[in-house]
VEXDREN-2710 file (C-alpha; in Angstrom, 1 decimal):
% VEXDREN-2710
k/r/px/py/pz
1/MET/9.7/0.7/-5.6
2/ARG/13.1/0.3/-7.0
3/ARG/16.2/2.1/-7.3
4/THR/16.5/5.7/-8.1
5/PRO/18.7/4.2/-11.8
6/LEU/14.9/2.2/-12.9
7/ALA/13.2/5.3/-12.1
8/LEU/12.8/6.7/-15.3
9/GLY/12.2/3.2/-16.7
10/PHE/9.0/2.8/-15.0
11/LEU/8.1/6.5/-14.0
12/PHE/4.3/6.0/-13.9
13/LEU/4.0/2.8/-11.7
14/ALA/1.1/2.2/-9.9
15/SER/1.3/2.8/-6.4
16/ALA/0.7/-1.0/-5.6
17/CYS/4.6/-0.7/-7.7
18/LEU/7.4/-1.4/-4.7
19/ALA/11.0/-2.1/-5.9
20/LYS/14.6/-3.6/-5.6
21/ASP/15.9/-3.6/-2.4
22/PRO/18.6/-5.8/-2.0
23/THR/20.9/-5.7/0.6
24/THR/21.2/-4.7/4.4
25/ARG/22.6/-4.3/7.3
26/SER/22.8/-3.6/10.4
27/ASP/23.0/-0.4/12.3
28/GLY/22.8/-2.0/15.9
29/THR/19.4/-0.6/17.2
30/GLY/17.1/-3.3/15.7
31/ALA/16.1/-1.4/11.8
32/GLU/18.3/-1.8/9.3
33/ASP/18.9/0.3/6.3
34/ALA/19.5/-0.5/2.8
35/SER/21.9/-0.1/0.3
36/GLY/18.9/-0.5/-2.3
37/GLY/15.6/0.0/-1.4
38/THR/12.3/0.3/-2.6
39/THR/10.4/2.5/-4.9
40/GLN/7.6/2.5/-5.7
41/SER/5.2/5.0/-7.6
42/GLY/1.5/4.9/-7.0
43/GLY/-0.2/7.8/-8.7
44/VAL/0.3/10.1/-10.8
45/THR/-0.4/14.0/-11.2
46/GLY/-3.9/14.0/-11.9
47/LYS/-4.8/15.6/-15.3
48/GLY/-7.6/14.4/-16.1
49/GLY/-7.7/10.9/-17.3
50/ALA/-10.7/10.1/-19.2
51/THR/-14.2/9.6/-16.7
52/GLY/-15.2/5.6/-17.6
53/THR/-19.5/5.5/-19.1
54/GLY/-20.0/2.4/-19.2
55/GLY/-19.5/1.1/-15.7
56/LYS/-22.6/0.5/-13.3
57/LYS/-22.8/1.8/-10.1
58/GLY/-22.8/-1.6/-7.4
59/THR/-26.3/-2.2/-6.2
60/GLY/-25.3/-5.1/-2.9
61/GLY/-23.1/-2.1/-1.2
62/SER/-23.9/-2.0/2.4
63/THR/-24.6/1.0/3.6
64/ALA/-23.9/-0.7/7.8
65/SER/-22.2/-0.7/10.3
66/PRO/-18.7/-2.7/9.1
67/PRO/-18.3/-5.6/10.6
68/ALA/-16.4/-6.6/13.5
69/VAL/-12.6/-6.8/12.4
70/ASP/-10.9/-10.3/13.4
71/CYS/-7.0/-8.8/13.9
72/THR/-5.6/-8.1/17.3
73/ASP/-1.6/-7.9/16.8
74/SER/0.2/-5.2/17.9
75/SER/3.7/-4.8/19.4
76/ASP/6.0/-2.9/22.1
77/LEU/8.6/-2.4/19.6
78/GLU/9.9/1.4/20.3
79/THR/12.9/3.1/17.7
80/ALA/13.7/4.5/15.1
81/VAL/14.6/3.5/11.5
82/THR/16.8/6.1/9.7
83/GLY/18.5/6.4/6.2
84/GLN/16.6/6.1/2.8
85/TYR/16.0/2.8/3.0
86/GLY/15.9/1.5/6.4
87/ALA/13.8/-0.9/8.0
88/THR/13.2/-3.1/11.0
89/ALA/11.5/-6.7/12.0
90/ILE/8.5/-6.1/14.7
91/PRO/8.1/-8.9/16.4
92/THR/4.3/-8.9/17.8
93/LYS/3.2/-10.0/21.1
94/ASP/2.2/-13.5/19.3
95/PRO/5.7/-15.2/19.0
96/ASN/4.6/-16.9/16.2
97/LYS/4.1/-13.3/14.4
98/ARG/5.9/-10.2/12.5
99/TYR/5.6/-7.4/10.4
100/TYR/8.2/-5.3/8.7
101/PHE/8.3/-1.3/8.5
102/GLN/10.8/0.2/5.5
103/ALA/11.0/3.7/5.3
104/ASN/11.1/3.5/1.8
105/TRP/11.7/7.0/0.0
106/TRP/13.0/7.1/-3.6
107/GLY/12.3/10.0/-5.4
108/ARG/13.4/13.5/-5.3
109/GLY/12.3/16.1/-2.9
110/MET/12.8/14.4/0.6
111/ASN/14.8/16.0/3.4
112/ASN/16.7/13.0/5.1
113/PRO/13.0/11.6/6.9
114/THR/13.3/9.5/10.3
115/GLN/10.0/7.1/11.3
116/ASN/9.5/6.9/15.1
117/ILE/8.0/3.1/15.1
118/ASN/5.3/2.9/18.2
119/GLY/4.2/-0.9/18.3
120/LEU/2.5/-1.7/15.0
121/GLY/2.9/2.4/13.9
122/PHE/5.0/5.0/12.8
123/THR/5.4/8.6/13.0
124/ILE/7.6/10.5/9.9
125/ASN/9.5/12.9/11.3
126/HIS/11.5/15.3/9.1
127/ALA/10.1/15.1/6.1
128/ALA/9.5/18.6/4.5
129/GLY/11.2/19.6/1.5
130/ALA/10.3/20.5/-2.0
131/ALA/7.7/18.9/-3.9
132/SER/8.3/15.7/-5.7
133/PRO/9.3/17.4/-9.3
134/ASP/7.3/14.4/-11.3
135/SER/4.4/12.2/-11.2
136/MET/5.8/9.8/-8.7
137/PRO/6.0/10.3/-4.6
138/MET/8.9/11.1/-2.4
139/GLY/8.2/7.6/-1.3
140/PHE/6.0/5.3/0.9
141/PRO/6.6/4.5/4.3
142/SER/4.6/1.6/5.2
143/LEU/4.2/-1.7/7.6
144/TYR/3.8/-4.9/5.3
145/ILE/3.1/-8.5/5.9
146/GLY/4.4/-10.6/3.5
147/SER/8.0/-11.6/2.1
148/TYR/10.2/-8.9/0.3
149/GLN/13.5/-8.6/-1.2
150/GLY/14.4/-11.1/1.2
151/ARG/12.8/-9.3/4.1
152/GLY/10.3/-11.4/5.4
153/THR/7.8/-11.4/8.0
154/THR/6.2/-14.5/10.0
155/GLY/3.1/-16.3/10.9
156/SER/1.1/-13.8/7.7
157/ASN/-0.1/-17.0/5.9
158/LEU/1.4/-15.8/2.7
159/PRO/1.0/-16.3/0.0
160/LYS/-2.3/-17.8/0.0
161/GLN/-4.5/-18.2/-3.3
162/VAL/-7.3/-16.0/-4.5
163/SER/-9.7/-19.3/-4.6
164/GLN/-8.5/-20.4/-0.8
165/LEU/-9.0/-16.9/1.0
166/THR/-11.8/-16.8/3.8
167/ASN/-11.2/-13.3/5.4
168/VAL/-8.2/-11.3/5.1
169/TRP/-9.2/-8.9/7.8
170/THR/-7.3/-5.3/8.3
171/ILE/-6.9/-2.2/10.0
172/LEU/-5.2/1.0/9.0
173/SER/-5.7/3.8/11.5
174/THR/-4.0/6.9/11.1
175/ASN/-4.0/11.4/11.5
176/ALA/-5.1/12.0/8.0
177/ASP/-8.3/14.1/9.7
178/GLN/-5.6/16.0/10.7
179/LYS/-3.3/16.8/8.3
180/GLY/-5.7/17.8/5.2
181/SER/-5.9/16.3/1.9
182/SER/-3.2/17.5/0.2
183/GLN/0.3/16.3/-1.5
184/TYR/-0.6/12.5/0.0
185/ASN/-2.4/9.3/0.4
186/ALA/-2.8/6.8/3.1
187/ALA/-3.9/3.4/1.2
188/TYR/-3.3/0.0/1.1
189/ASP/-0.8/-1.4/-1.9
190/VAL/-1.5/-5.1/-2.3
191/TRP/0.6/-7.4/-4.7
192/LEU/-1.1/-10.5/-6.5
193/THR/1.3/-12.5/-8.0
194/GLN/0.6/-15.6/-10.2
195/GLY/2.5/-18.3/-8.5
196/SER/2.9/-18.9/-4.9
197/GLY/7.0/-18.9/-5.1
198/VAL/8.7/-15.2/-2.5
199/VAL/9.0/-12.4/-4.6
200/THR/12.5/-11.2/-5.8
201/GLY/11.8/-8.9/-8.3
202/ASN/10.8/-5.0/-8.2
203/ASP/6.8/-5.7/-9.0
204/PRO/4.7/-8.7/-8.5
205/GLY/5.6/-10.2/-12.1
206/PRO/4.2/-11.8/-15.5
207/GLY/0.2/-12.9/-14.8
208/GLY/0.6/-10.7/-11.8
209/VAL/-1.6/-7.5/-10.4
210/PHE/-1.5/-4.4/-7.8
211/LEU/-4.6/-3.8/-5.9
212/MET/-4.6/-0.4/-4.6
213/VAL/-7.1/0.7/-1.5
214/TRP/-6.9/4.4/-0.8
215/LEU/-8.8/5.7/2.5
216/PHE/-9.1/9.4/-0.3
217/LYS/-7.1/11.1/-2.8
218/PRO/-5.1/14.2/-2.9
219/SER/-6.0/16.9/-4.1
220/ASP/-4.0/17.3/-6.5
221/ARG/-2.9/13.6/-7.4
222/MET/-4.7/10.8/-8.9
223/PRO/-4.6/6.9/-9.3
224/ARG/-2.8/5.6/-12.3
225/GLY/-5.6/4.6/-15.3
226/THR/-8.7/6.3/-15.6
227/ILE/-12.0/5.9/-14.0
228/LYS/-14.6/3.1/-14.2
229/VAL/-16.8/3.5/-12.1
230/ASP/-17.6/6.7/-9.7
231/GLY/-20.0/6.6/-6.9
232/TYR/-19.5/2.8/-6.5
233/GLU/-21.2/0.7/-3.9
234/VAL/-18.6/-2.9/-3.5
235/PRO/-20.8/-5.7/-2.3
236/GLY/-19.5/-5.9/1.2
237/VAL/-17.5/-3.0/2.2
238/THR/-19.6/0.2/3.5
239/GLY/-19.1/3.8/1.9
240/ALA/-18.6/4.9/-2.2
241/TRP/-15.9/4.1/-3.8
242/SER/-14.3/4.9/-6.9
243/VAL/-12.1/2.7/-9.5
244/TRP/-9.5/3.5/-11.7
245/TYR/-8.3/1.0/-13.5
246/ASP/-4.5/0.6/-15.6
247/PRO/-5.1/-2.7/-17.9
248/GLY/-0.6/-1.3/-18.9
249/ASP/2.8/-3.2/-18.1
250/TYR/4.2/-0.2/-16.2
251/PRO/5.1/-2.4/-14.9
252/ARG/1.9/-4.6/-14.5
253/PRO/-2.1/-3.9/-14.1
254/CYS/-3.4/-1.6/-11.3
255/VAL/-7.2/-1.6/-10.1
256/SER/-6.9/1.1/-7.9
257/TYR/-10.7/1.7/-4.9
258/VAL/-10.4/4.8/-3.9
259/SER/-12.8/6.3/-0.5
260/SER/-15.5/9.0/-2.3
261/THR/-15.2/10.6/1.3
262/LYS/-11.8/11.1/3.2
263/LEU/-10.9/8.0/5.3
264/SER/-8.5/8.5/8.3
265/SER/-9.5/4.8/9.5
266/PHE/-10.2/1.8/8.0
267/SER/-11.5/-1.2/9.2
268/PHE/-12.5/-4.3/6.7
269/ASP/-11.9/-7.2/4.6
270/LEU/-9.3/-7.3/1.6
271/VAL/-11.7/-10.1/0.3
272/PRO/-14.5/-8.3/-1.0
273/PHE/-12.2/-5.9/-3.1
274/LEU/-10.5/-8.9/-4.5
275/LYS/-14.0/-10.6/-5.9
276/ASP/-15.2/-7.7/-6.9
277/ALA/-12.2/-6.7/-9.0
278/ILE/-12.6/-10.5/-10.4
279/ASN/-16.1/-9.6/-11.0
280/ARG/-15.3/-7.2/-13.4
281/GLY/-12.7/-8.4/-14.9
282/TRP/-10.3/-5.6/-13.5
283/GLY/-7.1/-8.0/-13.2
284/VAL/-7.6/-10.0/-10.7
285/THR/-8.4/-13.6/-10.5
286/ASN/-8.8/-16.9/-8.4
287/SER/-6.0/-18.8/-9.9
288/GLN/-3.4/-15.5/-8.3
289/TYR/-2.4/-16.1/-5.0
290/LEU/-2.1/-13.0/-2.6
291/SER/1.5/-12.5/-1.6
292/ILE/2.5/-8.9/0.1
293/ILE/-0.1/-6.6/1.9
294/PHE/1.6/-3.0/2.3
295/ALA/-0.1/-0.2/4.3
296/GLY/1.5/3.5/4.6
297/PHE/1.1/7.1/2.7
298/GLU/2.8/7.8/0.2
299/VAL/4.3/11.6/0.5
300/TRP/4.7/13.7/-2.9
301/ALA/5.7/17.2/-0.6
302/ASN/5.9/17.0/3.3
303/GLY/5.0/14.4/5.1
304/ASP/6.1/15.6/8.9
305/GLY/4.0/14.5/11.1
306/LEU/2.3/11.8/9.1
307/GLN/1.1/8.8/11.3
308/VAL/0.1/5.1/10.9
309/LYS/-1.7/4.8/14.5
310/HIS/-2.0/1.2/14.1
311/PHE/-2.2/-1.3/10.7
312/CYS/-2.5/-4.8/11.6
313/ALA/-3.7/-8.0/9.1
314/ASN/-5.1/-11.7/9.1
315/VAL/-5.1/-13.5/6.9
316/LYS/-7.9/-16.6/6.8
END
């Protein structure tokens, strides 16, 4: 989530901690290549954070089928993004809305990967290499809506104050069911900021927080912080979740909702997660602003063939 020179200073940033990517240049293919790049440090190598004893299992969670998700964005773009910090805008079939993709490989061990963009999805190629030698992932190739480091999407309805959100319908579909459960995750990285200004720094800034939704926990990695509750039913969300929370400032607090069972795809409303974090005192407040929604893979090793089949987000 930051440039390599900053990595030592923020070794344990949350999976929701993306960083500087101040300059871009056109390469004539529709993609952009940044010289600074963003980095992110989501999960860390698992050695046992303390398991919380005070959390209660939620009683309001639903085990019914998930609601129909109101998000129909699609795109016909086909291109390739190369370079450590390559990026490209993704126009949708709605002329008033576009997304962004960022390669975002900042860690050690990666092997000059390429991402093939297919609509609102991508496939990672040539990422194989040695495992990241520390707790930080090698990168977080991801799609996003919002404005980050001068790359702004359109039609996102962001930033929007949490208290004013009605729904945040979103879909993330991947091929994780074909790829095992080691050395990567499929995750959302949601940035909540204190004010409504465009994010210009490496993180949500003072008064901000990261909220993550992991579709599964890798067998050998874990989120920041410690487990507060396990087997938890988030009111209004299907399934069971473990919740990890780090109230520290590395560089901002981070709360991570991790599915107790491996999901390759997830269609849901983000608002119940936000409300739950507010009610439980896990860093999120009604006065904050939802500013950026990233979705993709945190990769600690390999990564070849990982695919986001489709990402969509509709903020209301």
